[in-house]
C-alpha positions as CSV (number, residue, x, y, z in Angstrom):
1,M,107.4,-7.8,112.6
2,A,107.0,-4.0,112.2
3,L,109.8,-1.5,112.5
4,L,110.7,-0.8,116.1
5,A,110.4,2.8,117.3
6,F,114.2,3.5,117.4
7,Q,114.6,2.0,113.9
8,K,111.8,4.3,112.6
9,A,113.3,7.3,114.4
10,D,116.7,6.6,112.8
11,I,115.2,6.4,109.3
12,V,113.1,9.6,109.8
13,A,116.2,11.5,111.2
14,K,118.3,10.4,108.3
15,H,115.9,11.4,105.5
16,R,114.0,14.4,106.9
17,K,114.3,17.9,105.3
18,H,113.9,19.9,108.5
19,E,113.6,19.3,112.3
20,T,109.9,18.4,112.4
21,D,109.6,16.6,109.0
22,T,108.0,13.2,109.3
23,G,105.8,13.1,106.2
24,S,107.9,14.1,103.2
25,P,108.1,11.6,100.4
26,E,111.7,10.9,101.2
27,V,110.8,9.9,104.7
28,Q,107.8,7.8,103.7
29,I,109.8,6.1,100.9
30,G,112.6,5.3,103.4
31,L,110.1,3.7,105.9
32,L,108.4,1.7,103.2
33,T,111.8,0.6,101.7
34,E,112.9,-0.7,105.1
35,R,109.7,-2.7,105.6
36,I,109.9,-4.1,102.1
37,T,113.5,-5.2,102.7
38,Y,112.4,-6.9,105.9
39,L,109.5,-8.7,104.3
40,T,111.6,-9.8,101.3
41,E,114.0,-11.5,103.7
42,H,111.0,-13.0,105.6
43,F,109.7,-14.6,102.4
44,K,113.0,-16.4,101.8
45,V,112.3,-18.4,104.9
46,H,108.5,-18.5,104.9
47,T,107.7,-19.3,101.3
48,K,104.0,-20.2,102.0
49,D,103.1,-16.9,103.7
50,H,100.8,-15.7,101.0
51,H,98.8,-13.3,103.2
52,G,102.0,-11.5,104.1
53,R,103.0,-11.4,100.4
54,R,99.8,-9.5,99.7
55,G,100.8,-6.9,102.2
56,L,104.3,-6.7,100.6
57,L,102.7,-6.0,97.2
58,R,100.6,-3.3,98.8
59,L,103.7,-1.7,100.3
60,V,105.5,-1.8,97.0
61,S,102.5,-0.2,95.3
62,N,102.4,2.6,97.9
63,R,106.1,3.3,97.4
64,R,105.6,3.3,93.6
65,G,102.8,5.8,94.0
66,L,105.0,8.1,96.1
67,L,107.8,7.8,93.5
68,D,105.4,8.6,90.7
69,Y,104.3,11.7,92.6
70,V,107.8,13.0,93.1
71,K,108.7,12.2,89.5
72,A,105.8,14.3,88.3
73,H,106.7,17.3,90.4
74,D,110.5,17.3,90.6
75,I,112.6,15.0,88.4
76,E,115.9,15.9,90.1
77,R,114.5,15.0,93.5
78,Y,113.2,11.8,92.0
79,K,116.7,10.9,90.7
80,A,118.2,11.7,94.1
81,I,115.7,9.4,95.9
82,L,116.5,6.6,93.5
83,A,120.2,7.0,94.1
84,T,119.7,7.3,97.9
85,F,117.7,4.2,98.3
86,D,119.4,2.2,95.5
87,L,116.1,1.6,93.6
88,R,115.8,0.6,90.0
89,K,113.5,2.2,87.5
């Protein structure tokens, strides 16, 4: 199941930098992290859902790419994102 509209709006409101911000790396990483968390729980119950697992790997790869982008441009912002979303690196 995808994120519901109100869940997505909450994540965007929590991580945006200004009023109309919907595409900053922080917002995108927040949305991807929420979907990854949902799918991780999904696979604990549905262990044979291999097609969904491929989608999860794609989401993780997209998030990794965004994190690499931020790390290359602003290391302090990268560290703040890791702390905010409780990610390991």
